[in-house]
Every structure is written in structure tokens, then in C-alpha cells.
Kinemage of the C-alpha trace (Angstrom):
@kinemage 1
@onewidth
@group {chain A} dominant
@subgroup {mainchain}
@vectorlist {calphas} color= white
{ca unk a 1} P 94.622 66.143 80.643
{ca unk a 2} L 91.655 65.002 78.504
{ca unk a 3} L 91.062 66.060 74.978
{ca unk a 4} L 87.533 66.967 73.645
{ca unk a 5} L 86.337 66.099 70.058
{ca unk a 6} L 87.073 69.767 69.246
{ca unk a 7} L 90.813 69.246 69.933
{ca unk a 8} L 90.822 71.703 72.821
{ca unk a 9} L 92.131 70.942 76.278
{ca unk a 10} L 89.458 70.160 78.955
{ca unk a 11} L 90.093 71.978 82.145
{ca unk a 12} L 89.616 70.185 85.497
{ca unk a 13} L 88.094 72.897 87.659
{ca unk a 14} L 88.566 71.513 91.165
{ca unk a 15} L 86.435 72.967 94.012
{ca unk a 16} L 86.298 72.007 97.705
{ca unk a 17} L 82.920 71.618 99.581
{ca unk a 18} L 83.592 73.618 102.636
{ca unk a 19} L 81.465 71.646 105.264
{ca unk a 20} L 82.729 68.197 104.198
{ca unk a 21} L 86.068 69.060 102.746
{ca unk a 22} L 85.157 66.888 99.728
{ca unk a 23} L 86.829 67.863 96.486
{ca unk a 24} L 84.863 67.705 93.210
{ca unk a 25} L 85.311 68.588 89.650
{ca unk a 26} L 82.795 71.441 88.664
{ca unk a 27} L 80.320 70.789 85.930
{ca unk a 28} L 80.732 73.529 83.380
{ca unk a 29} L 77.546 74.816 81.696
{ca unk a 30} L 78.279 75.035 77.923
{ca unk a 31} L 81.770 73.596 78.217
{ca unk a 32} L 82.091 72.743 74.594
{ca unk a 33} L 81.434 76.434 73.726
{ca unk a 34} L 84.081 77.517 76.296
{ca unk a 35} L 86.591 75.204 74.524
{ca unk a 36} L 85.776 76.947 71.186
{ca unk a 37} L 85.842 80.516 72.626
{ca unk a 38} L 88.981 80.141 74.792
{ca unk a 39} L 90.745 76.860 74.190
{ca unk a 40} L 93.075 78.343 71.631
{ca unk a 41} L 94.731 81.755 70.911
{ca unk a 42} L 92.656 81.925 67.593
{ca unk a 43} L 89.412 81.210 69.616
{ca unk a 44} L 90.212 83.812 72.228
{ca unk a 45} L 90.974 86.435 69.617
{ca unk a 46} L 87.664 85.777 67.836
{ca unk a 47} L 85.808 85.793 71.079
{ca unk a 48} L 87.212 89.206 72.044
{ca unk a 49} L 86.593 90.765 68.605
{ca unk a 50} L 82.956 89.456 68.087
{ca unk a 51} L 81.346 88.172 71.317
{ca unk a 52} L 82.369 90.293 74.180
{ca unk a 53} L 80.427 93.397 73.033
{ca unk a 54} L 77.321 94.571 74.862
{ca unk a 55} L 75.129 94.390 71.825
{ca unk a 56} L 75.513 90.636 71.665
{ca unk a 57} L 74.652 90.580 75.417
{ca unk a 58} L 71.724 92.788 74.855
{ca unk a 59} L 70.253 90.578 72.150
{ca unk a 60} L 70.784 87.375 74.141
{ca unk a 61} L 69.419 89.091 77.372
{ca unk a 62} L 66.366 90.408 75.694
{ca unk a 63} L 65.569 86.703 74.652
{ca unk a 64} L 66.123 85.356 78.137
{ca unk a 65} L 63.836 88.179 79.530
{ca unk a 66} L 61.092 87.137 77.194
{ca unk a 67} L 58.385 84.376 77.756
{ca unk a 68} L 59.853 82.563 74.803
{ca unk a 69} L 62.682 81.490 77.021
{ca unk a 70} L 60.655 79.933 79.706
{ca unk a 71} L 61.011 76.438 78.242
{ca unk a 72} L 64.690 76.444 78.966
{ca unk a 73} L 64.089 76.518 82.776
{ca unk a 74} L 63.251 72.833 83.416
{ca unk a 75} L 66.130 71.553 81.227
{ca unk a 76} L 68.613 73.960 82.955
{ca unk a 77} L 67.388 72.802 86.396
{ca unk a 78} L 67.864 69.093 85.464
{ca unk a 79} L 71.185 69.561 83.762
{ca unk a 80} L 72.768 71.607 86.566
{ca unk a 81} L 71.113 69.681 89.417
{ca unk a 82} L 69.635 72.918 91.066
{ca unk a 83} L 67.705 72.378 94.299
{ca unk a 84} L 64.509 74.218 93.361
{ca unk a 85} L 62.996 73.497 96.920
{ca unk a 86} L 65.194 76.540 98.135
{ca unk a 87} L 63.494 78.962 95.758
{ca unk a 88} L 60.976 81.358 96.850
{ca unk a 89} L 58.439 80.217 94.123
{ca unk a 90} L 57.588 77.128 92.370
{ca unk a 91} L 59.439 76.603 89.164
{ca unk a 92} L 56.142 76.948 87.092
{ca unk a 93} L 55.669 80.482 88.479
{ca unk a 94} L 58.702 82.010 86.632
{ca unk a 95} L 57.770 83.921 83.622
{ca unk a 96} L 61.179 83.718 81.659
{ca unk a 97} L 64.573 82.122 82.042
{ca unk a 98} L 66.115 85.390 83.429
{ca unk a 99} L 63.145 85.476 85.985
{ca unk a 100} L 64.240 82.065 87.245
{ca unk a 101} L 67.881 82.788 87.019
{ca unk a 102} L 67.652 85.867 89.390
{ca unk a 103} L 65.382 83.911 91.688
{ca unk a 104} L 65.160 84.635 95.403
{ca unk a 105} L 65.420 82.057 97.899
{ca unk a 106} L 63.544 81.226 101.033
{ca unk a 107} L 65.087 83.047 104.059
{ca unk a 108} L 65.564 79.881 105.820
{ca unk a 109} L 67.658 78.468 102.922
{ca unk a 110} L 70.622 80.654 103.806
{ca unk a 111} L 70.958 81.628 107.601
{ca unk a 112} L 72.857 84.781 108.019
{ca unk a 113} L 75.851 84.855 110.505
{ca unk a 114} L 75.137 87.927 112.637
{ca unk a 115} L 78.303 88.064 114.758
{ca unk a 116} L 79.545 91.701 114.497
{ca unk a 117} L 83.236 90.768 114.140
{ca unk a 118} L 82.629 88.282 111.413
{ca unk a 119} L 82.784 88.756 107.536
{ca unk a 120} L 80.157 86.795 105.563
{ca unk a 121} L 80.241 85.545 101.996
{ca unk a 122} L 78.412 88.058 99.710
{ca unk a 123} L 76.800 85.222 97.716
{ca unk a 124} L 76.777 81.620 96.735
{ca unk a 125} L 79.925 80.643 94.708
{ca unk a 126} L 83.484 79.409 94.461
{ca unk a 127} L 85.662 81.576 96.736
{ca unk a 128} L 89.434 82.203 96.229
{ca unk a 129} L 91.068 84.395 98.957
{ca unk a 130} L 94.036 86.554 99.087
{ca unk a 131} L 95.037 87.262 102.792
{ca unk a 132} L 97.459 90.019 101.583
{ca unk a 133} L 97.671 91.503 98.226
{ca unk a 134} L 101.225 91.840 96.933
{ca unk a 135} L 101.835 95.622 97.204
{ca unk a 136} L 99.423 96.917 94.387
{ca unk a 137} L 98.911 93.620 92.383
{ca unk a 138} L 96.678 90.834 92.873
{ca unk a 139} L 98.558 87.811 91.701
{ca unk a 140} L 97.486 84.182 91.221
{ca unk a 141} L 99.711 81.758 89.512
{ca unk a 142} L 97.144 80.664 86.925
{ca unk a 143} L 96.066 84.130 85.962
{ca unk a 144} L 97.491 87.231 84.457
{ca unk a 145} L 98.491 89.652 87.241
{ca unk a 146} L 95.787 92.087 88.258
{ca unk a 147} L 96.957 95.669 88.795
{ca unk a 148} L 94.597 97.482 91.186
{ca unk a 149} L 95.085 100.798 89.370
{ca unk a 150} L 93.690 99.058 86.216
{ca unk a 151} L 90.971 97.109 88.163
{ca unk a 152} L 89.802 100.369 89.820
{ca unk a 153} L 89.717 102.169 86.420
{ca unk a 154} L 92.759 104.451 87.039
{ca unk a 155} L 91.553 105.571 90.511
{ca unk a 156} L 94.851 106.098 92.373
{ca unk a 157} L 93.319 106.819 95.760
{ca unk a 158} L 91.484 103.465 95.735
{ca unk a 159} L 94.557 101.608 94.605
{ca unk a 160} L 96.654 103.239 97.475
{ca unk a 161} L 93.977 102.536 100.020
{ca unk a 162} L 93.621 98.872 99.296
{ca unk a 163} L 97.249 97.984 98.391
{ca unk a 164} L 98.690 95.315 100.829
{ca unk a 165} L 94.989 94.673 101.931
{ca unk a 166} L 92.809 91.512 101.779
{ca unk a 167} L 90.695 90.403 98.809
{ca unk a 168} L 88.189 87.733 98.112
{ca unk a 169} L 87.051 86.658 94.547
{ca unk a 170} L 83.729 84.776 94.557
{ca unk a 171} L 82.973 83.202 91.136
{ca unk a 172} L 79.366 82.335 90.414
{ca unk a 173} L 78.709 79.529 88.052
{ca unk a 174} L 75.446 79.542 86.056
{ca unk a 175} L 73.742 77.037 88.556
{ca unk a 176} L 74.363 79.255 91.611
{ca unk a 177} L 71.957 81.649 93.338
{ca unk a 178} L 72.758 84.979 91.407
{ca unk a 179} L 71.820 87.601 94.010
{ca unk a 180} L 74.658 89.271 95.917
{ca unk a 181} L 74.558 90.687 99.431
{ca unk a 182} L 76.577 92.841 101.740
{ca unk a 183} L 79.345 91.001 103.630
{ca unk a 184} L 79.385 93.387 106.559
{ca unk a 185} L 77.119 96.131 107.887
{ca unk a 186} L 77.554 99.943 107.283
{ca unk a 187} L 76.635 102.766 105.195
{ca unk a 188} L 76.719 101.866 101.388
{ca unk a 189} L 77.845 104.453 98.968
{ca unk a 190} L 76.751 104.889 95.218
{ca unk a 191} L 77.680 102.150 92.839
{ca unk a 192} L 79.515 103.290 89.837
{ca unk a 193} L 79.738 101.305 86.501
{ca unk a 194} L 83.096 100.967 84.565
{ca unk a 195} L 82.346 100.170 80.990
{ca unk a 196} L 84.085 97.319 79.390
{ca unk a 197} L 83.998 94.138 77.471
{ca unk a 198} L 82.108 90.873 78.576
{ca unk a 199} L 84.677 88.080 78.606
{ca unk a 200} L 83.811 84.879 80.343
{ca unk a 201} L 84.933 84.606 84.095
{ca unk a 202} L 85.275 80.827 83.661
{ca unk a 203} L 88.877 79.452 84.216
{ca unk a 204} L 88.986 78.771 80.544
{ca unk a 205} L 89.486 82.510 80.006
{ca unk a 206} L 91.250 83.343 83.176
{ca unk a 207} L 93.876 80.679 82.640
{ca unk a 208} L 94.384 81.974 79.055
{ca unk a 209} L 96.162 84.808 80.796
{ca unk a 210} L 93.458 87.246 79.697
{ca unk a 211} L 93.185 90.093 82.303
{ca unk a 212} L 89.282 89.591 82.432
{ca unk a 213} L 88.648 91.499 85.586
{ca unk a 214} L 90.437 94.621 84.385
{ca unk a 215} L 88.788 94.416 80.903
{ca unk a 216} L 85.231 93.586 81.726
{ca unk a 217} L 82.404 95.729 82.608
{ca unk a 218} L 82.277 96.036 86.333
{ca unk a 219} L 80.844 98.128 89.254
{ca unk a 220} L 82.662 99.763 92.133
{ca unk a 221} L 81.063 100.650 95.462
{ca unk a 222} L 82.611 101.511 98.783
{ca unk a 223} L 80.969 100.624 102.135
{ca unk a 224} L 81.700 102.814 105.202
{ca unk a 225} L 81.461 99.808 107.459
{ca unk a 226} L 80.650 99.813 111.169
{ca unk a 227} L 83.662 97.767 112.171
{ca unk a 228} L 86.030 97.039 109.227
{ca unk a 229} L 86.789 100.584 107.848
{ca unk a 230} L 86.293 101.199 104.164
{ca unk a 231} L 85.212 98.009 102.238
{ca unk a 232} L 85.217 98.046 98.437
{ca unk a 233} L 82.564 95.826 96.773
{ca unk a 234} L 82.849 95.091 93.055
{ca unk a 235} L 80.557 93.060 90.709
{ca unk a 236} L 81.891 91.878 87.345
{ca unk a 237} L 79.808 91.205 84.190
{ca unk a 238} L 80.712 88.208 81.916
{ca unk a 239} L 80.087 86.713 78.609
{ca unk a 240} L 76.487 87.311 77.568
{ca unk a 241} L 75.949 88.944 81.134
{ca unk a 242} L 75.686 92.673 80.528
{ca unk a 243} L 73.129 93.358 83.101
{ca unk a 244} L 74.104 94.042 86.701
{ca unk a 245} L 71.075 95.212 88.763
{ca unk a 246} L 71.513 97.033 92.124
{ca unk a 247} L 68.517 96.762 94.390
{ca unk a 248} L 69.906 98.641 97.550
{ca unk a 249} L 69.487 102.392 98.333
{ca unk a 250} L 72.705 104.274 98.267
{ca unk a 251} L 73.408 106.380 101.407
{ca unk a 252} L 71.296 104.117 103.598
{ca unk a 253} L 72.463 101.889 106.586
{ca unk a 254} L 72.627 98.285 105.425
{ca unk a 255} L 72.953 95.241 107.548
{ca unk a 256} L 75.175 92.273 106.996
{ca unk a 257} L 73.250 89.896 104.635
{ca unk a 258} L 71.067 92.575 103.201
{ca unk a 259} L 70.557 92.200 99.270
{ca unk a 260} L 72.745 94.515 97.094
{ca unk a 261} L 71.670 93.430 93.769
{ca unk a 262} L 71.665 90.581 91.206
{ca unk a 263} L 73.031 89.449 87.934
{ca unk a 264} L 71.033 88.236 84.925
{ca unk a 265} L 72.031 85.140 82.960
{ca unk a 266} L 75.541 83.776 83.060
{ca unk a 267} L 78.550 83.056 85.297
{ca unk a 268} L 79.618 86.275 87.137
{ca unk a 269} L 81.913 87.467 89.902
{ca unk a 270} L 81.926 89.416 93.088
{ca unk a 271} L 85.243 90.870 94.340
{ca unk a 272} L 85.631 92.533 97.697
{ca unk a 273} L 88.527 94.365 99.428
{ca unk a 274} L 89.540 95.235 102.875
{ca unk a 275} L 92.239 97.663 103.982
{ca unk a 276} L 95.590 96.389 105.262
{ca unk a 277} L 95.294 94.754 108.621
{ca unk a 278} L 91.551 95.031 109.053
{ca unk a 279} L 90.423 91.398 108.749
{ca unk a 280} L 91.664 87.861 108.476
{ca unk a 281} L 90.076 85.072 106.343
{ca unk a 282} L 89.357 81.683 107.871
{ca unk a 283} L 92.213 79.457 107.855
{ca unk a 284} L 90.618 76.643 105.773
{ca unk a 285} L 89.884 79.130 102.980
{ca unk a 286} L 93.542 80.357 103.057
{ca unk a 287} L 94.751 76.745 102.978
{ca unk a 288} L 92.464 75.790 100.047
{ca unk a 289} L 93.461 78.859 98.052
{ca unk a 290} L 97.213 78.242 98.572
{ca unk a 291} L 96.675 74.841 97.079
{ca unk a 292} L 94.912 76.245 94.103
{ca unk a 293} L 91.306 75.215 95.110
{ca unk a 294} L 88.303 77.484 95.157
{ca unk a 295} L 85.967 76.733 98.102
{ca unk a 296} L 82.197 76.419 97.603
{ca unk a 297} L 80.505 78.858 100.008
{ca unk a 298} L 77.026 80.187 100.567
{ca unk a 299} L 75.580 83.598 101.387
{ca unk a 300} L 75.624 84.613 104.972
{ca unk a 301} L 78.219 82.032 105.881
{ca unk a 302} L 81.266 83.394 107.917
{ca unk a 303} L 84.468 83.501 105.870
{ca unk a 304} L 86.570 85.724 108.039
{ca unk a 305} L 86.944 87.858 111.139
{ca unk a 306} L 88.072 91.193 112.422
{ca unk a 307} L 91.817 91.194 113.071
{ca unk a 308} L 92.722 90.598 116.677
{ca unk a 309} L 94.346 93.988 117.158
{ca unk a 310} L 91.077 95.609 115.874
{ca unk a 311} L 88.848 93.513 118.213
{ca unk a 312} L 91.151 94.565 121.270
{ca unk a 313} L 90.865 98.225 120.279
{ca unk a 314} L 86.997 98.157 120.266
{ca unk a 315} L 87.008 96.567 123.802
């Protein structure tokens, strides 16, 4: 491993491009800050005490909502290599940094897979899949184990429903499109907010064995799907990202690919759960996850299918 001038270990975040199979090292926005915040036990303790509270996020968010932040857009685009031709508007038309950050894309930029038996990615990002949760704990060798009862804020019925089920964790880095969508069709319930801290969802924090997803502010929504039973959708806030905006109407029928909401500035995460035996993730995603690689996917792209027994039952 390399060492930075700050003396903290540089993490190689390896990602696979799904279409080509090419492996690449992710470019981390604000990497030197991540090394300070999470590169040591002292840094992580300081971060949790002083930087993960919502008032810090509110102040930073207010600045990024203001016209004073507009000058950051072009530098951010160049630094992160963002393809602005996919955006709905020209870069000059955005009124603030957050206005650009939560940008919409041209519909043609992200085709939506409409096959009824397919599960789509809810957004653009780096996907790690868990074909079967170990009983009631989501476990990954590089992270602290995630207990469903803690992730679901003590809701025993949810923990019971999704234990032994399937789970996908979609991590969005700052350069990604930051709107999230429904992975399957159905009737969407109310989204409830679980208050919490705002740790980074970057591997610098996750690999420090901080139970980020159970500590952070997050949302919980159940979708009564057309073909996949009950599906749980969760959005997780992150360092300097206290705002998760829901744009759908609860109680209404939604179609696969419809927008659910968006994050304001920062890297954030979407987590989604299916009940036991309902769906199967695509083999390439399972293999990559088993090897410790996240896979770069896009909104609307098929990532799984209805289990064979369920398909036969519908025929």
C-alpha cells in the first residue's frame, strides 16, 4: 500500500466496469480529507464527535444551495471527468452546485429494462450484492457486521421478513448521477426517516469497522411489488449529506425506473432488500462481489431476475 504525505494509508478502491469487465481504481473526491477523517483511530473519533452532526451538514448544504457555489461546478466536472452531455441542461444553466449535483439526465442516457421478471439497478454507482443474507446479519469481510435489527431501527418484523433474503448495496460516489429510482414496479409506501449521524460511506470509513449504515441517518420504504413480494428500499445519508429528497407520491402505483428521489451533495448509498427465495442476482455481480469488487452499474440496467420457482408459479 502507498503512504500519503499525511502518513495515512491510501486505499485502493477496485471497481469493475460491467460491460467490459475492466478493473479500475476509483478516483476519490477529497481523498486527503478522507485520510485525515478516517485514516487513524484518532481521526475517526474526531470525525464522529465533531463532523457527523446535522448542523455541519446544514451549513455546508446551505452554501451548496446558494449561487455563491456555482463557480465550483466546472472545476468539479473537470476533476471527476463527468460526461455533461448526458445532463438534461447545459452546465451554464445550473444555479448552484447542488442544482448541478442533483441534475437530471436525458431519458435516452439511461435506457430502462422493462422485462417484468427483471430487477433493475436503482441508480448509478458501485454495486455489491449479497445473494443470501446470513440469517439476520449482513456480513462482508472488510466491514463491521450489519445486524438487520439495528439497520431497521429496532423493527423486529422487518428484520424477520428479510432475514435470509437478498440484498444489494449501491454506493454512489460524488461524480455519479445522484437521483435514485424504483428497481421494480408496484405500490410504494411512505418513506420514514431514521435520524442518525452522517459518517462518510466511503470505504475509508467502512473498512475502519465503523457500522456506518446502522449509525447514519437513513430512510426506510416498503414497496408492495407486482412480482417480487415486499421489497425494502433504503437511502443512507453521508458526511455533509443530510438531505435526502423524496419526489414520488406514496400510495401510488410506480413503474420500474420511475424516480423515487435524490441526494444533495456527497457520496451516498441505496440499499435494497428482497425476501428469501424471491430473486437471484446476475452471476457476474455475484462473482465480482465474492472477489471483493464492486461493479459499476447504471440506473435501469438489469441486475437480477425473479427466481425460477416464482416464474413457474406465475405461468
